[in-house]
C-alpha positions in Angstrom: 0.0 0.0 0.0 3.0 2.3 0.6 6.5 2.2 -0.6 8.6 1.2 2.4 10.0 -2.3 2.8 8.7 -2.5 6.3 5.2 -1.8 5.2 5.4 -4.4 2.4 6.6 -7.0 5.0 3.7 -6.1 7.3 1.0 -6.5 4.6 2.6 -9.7 3.4 2.5 -11.1 6.9 -1.1 -10.3 7.6 -2.5 -11.1 4.2 -4.1 -14.5 5.1 -5.7 -13.1 8.3 -6.9 -10.0 6.4 -8.5 -12.2 3.8 -10.4 -14.2 6.4 -11.6 -11.1 8.3 -15.2 -10.1 7.7 -16.0 -6.5 6.6 -16.3 -4.6 9.9 -19.5 -2.6 9.1 -21.2 -4.2 6.1 -23.9 -1.5 5.8 -21.3 1.3 5.7 -19.3 -0.6 3.2 -22.3 -1.1 1.0 -23.1 2.6 1.1 -19.5 3.4 0.0 -19.8 1.0 -2.9 -23.2 2.4 -4.0 -21.9 6.0 -3.8 -18.7 5.1 -5.7 -20.5 3.4 -8.5 -22.3 6.6 -9.4 -19.1 8.1 -10.6 -18.2 5.2 -12.9 -19.3 4.7 -16.5 -19.6 1.6 -18.7 -16.6 2.7 -20.8 -14.4 3.6 -17.9 -10.9 2.4 -17.1 -10.6 2.5 -13.3 -7.5 2.2 -11.2 -7.8 0.9 -7.6 -4.8 1.8 -5.5 -3.9 -0.4 -2.5 -6.6 -2.9 -3.5 -5.6 -5.5 -0.9 -7.6 -8.7 -1.5 -9.6 -7.0 -4.2 -13.1 -6.8 -2.6 -13.9 -3.3 -3.8 -12.6 -3.8 -7.3 -14.7 -7.0 -7.7 -17.8 -5.4 -6.4 -17.4 -2.4 -8.7 -16.3 -4.3 -11.8 -19.8 -4.5 -13.3 -20.0 -0.7 -13.5 -16.9 -0.1 -15.6 -15.3 -1.5 -18.7 -12.1 -2.5 -17.0 -10.2 -2.3 -13.7 -6.6 -2.2 -12.9 -6.0 -3.0 -9.2 -2.6 -2.8 -7.6 -1.1 -3.5 -4.2 2.5 -3.8 -3.0 1.8 -7.2 -1.3 2.1 -10.3 -3.5 0.1 -12.4 -1.0 -2.7 -9.9 -1.1 -2.7 -9.9 -4.9 -2.7 -13.7 -5.0 -5.8 -13.8 -2.9 -7.4 -11.2 -5.1 -6.7 -13.2 -8.3 -8.2 -16.3 -6.7 -11.3 -14.4 -5.7 -11.7 -13.0 -9.2 -11.3 -16.5 -10.7 -13.9 -18.0 -8.3 -16.4 -15.2 -9.1 -15.9 -15.4 -12.8 -14.9 -11.7 -13.1 -12.7 -11.1 -16.1 -12.5 -7.3 -16.5 -10.2 -6.8 -13.4 -6.4 -7.1 -13.7 -4.7 -7.5 -10.4 -1.0 -6.5 -10.3 1.6 -6.4 -7.6 3.1 -2.9 -7.9 4.4 0.1 -6.0 1.9 2.9 -6.6 4.6 5.5 -6.9 6.5 3.6 -9.6 3.7 1.8 -11.3 4.4 2.1 -15.0 1.4 3.3 -16.9 0.7 5.9 -19.5 -0.1 9.3 -17.9 -3.8 10.3 -18.1 -4.8 6.7 -18.9 -7.6 6.4 -16.3 -11.1 7.8 -16.0 -11.3 7.2 -12.3 -8.8 6.4 -9.5 -9.9 4.9 -6.2 -8.1 5.1 -2.9 -10.4 3.3 -0.4 -9.1 3.4 3.2 -5.5 3.9 2.2 -4.5 7.6 2.1 -3.9 7.5 5.9 -1.2 4.8 5.2 0.7 6.9 2.7 4.0 8.4 3.9 4.2 11.2 1.4 0.7 12.3 0.7 1.4 15.4 -1.4 3.5 13.2 -3.8 0.7 10.6 -3.9 -1.9 13.2 -4.8 0.3 14.6 -7.5 0.8 11.0 -8.8 -3.0 10.4 -8.8 -3.6 13.6 -10.8 -1.1 12.5 -13.4 -2.8 9.2 -13.8 -6.2 10.7 -14.5 -7.4 11.9 -17.9 -9.3 15.1 -18.5 -12.2 15.5 -16.0 -11.2 12.2 -14.4 -12.5 11.6 -10.9 -10.7 10.6 -7.7 -12.8 8.7 -5.1 -11.4 8.2 -1.6 -12.5 7.0 1.8 -10.0 8.1 4.4 -9.7 7.5 8.1 -9.1 11.0 9.7 -7.6 10.2 13.1 -6.7 13.8 13.8 -10.5 14.3 14.3 -10.5 11.5 16.9 -8.2 12.1 19.8 -4.5 13.0 20.4 -4.0 10.1 22.8 -3.9 7.7 19.9 -0.6 9.0 18.6 1.6 7.4 21.3 -0.4 4.2 21.1 0.1 4.0 17.4 3.8 4.7 17.9 4.1 1.8 20.3 2.4 -0.5 17.8 4.8 0.5 15.1 7.8 0.0 17.4 6.9 -3.4 18.9 4.6 -5.0 16.3 6.0 -3.6 13.0 2.7 -1.8 12.2 2.8 0.3 9.0 3.0 4.1 8.8 -0.2 5.8 9.9 -0.9 9.5 9.3 -3.2 11.6 11.5 -5.2 13.3 8.8 -8.0 15.8 9.1 -10.8 16.0 6.5 -10.8 19.7 5.8 -7.0 19.7 5.5 -7.3 16.8 3.0 -9.8 18.8 1.0 -7.4 21.8 1.0 -4.6 19.6 -0.3 -6.7 18.3 -3.1 -7.8 21.8 -4.1 -4.2 22.9 -4.1 -3.2 20.0 -6.4 -5.9 21.1 -8.9 -9.0 19.1 -8.0 -12.6 20.3 -7.6 -14.4 18.7 -4.6 -17.6 17.2 -5.8 -18.6 15.4 -2.6 -17.3 15.3 1.0 -19.1 13.6 3.9 -18.5 11.4 6.9 -18.7 7.7 6.1 -18.7 6.4 8.8 -18.7 9.0 11.6 -16.8 6.7 14.0 -14.0 6.3 13.5 -14.0 9.7 11.7 -13.8 8.8 8.1 -14.3 11.1 5.0 -15.7 10.0 1.7 -14.4 12.5 -0.8 -14.9 12.6 -4.6 -12.8 15.1 -6.5 -12.6 16.0 -10.2 -9.4 16.8 -12.0 -9.6 20.3 -13.4 
């Protein structure tokens, strides 16, 4: 999901457990899928960043022409490919790749998805710049981001301990309005911004490339 070797090792290590874990709040997840699909079209090429085991790409695949879904973890991608095969979904290509160095023609996507992953990114300004370069004219960026800066400051030392003793990945303490400001500064128009869910504070944001 992010570029560091430590993060790759972490996601490789937890891939099987992640694949077995049920979706925490199925109703919220379904609302996120329904709202995301409104921004996809039958001729669209969609990129799913940090796709993990592919659940979102596979649910949204019927609403676009084709999906490219990437993750840095090979075990996660292996699970995703197996899920696609079992479900008979053929318009999604799962690829192990670093999202910063993923080789693709600039402007080649109609939509880019980043579902519950921006808070795991170490260099968010660079990531937003990369996303903009991947989108074609008027392309849309759909994100769902945990905004821990809106929760409580006491979490910071707790997260630091997890990283130190359990090898947890990088975790940014983001705030929703600040994320909107960053997107606008990068040349995006905010189309939608709302809590989804409210606890933990999570923002569902849709932005169009200007």
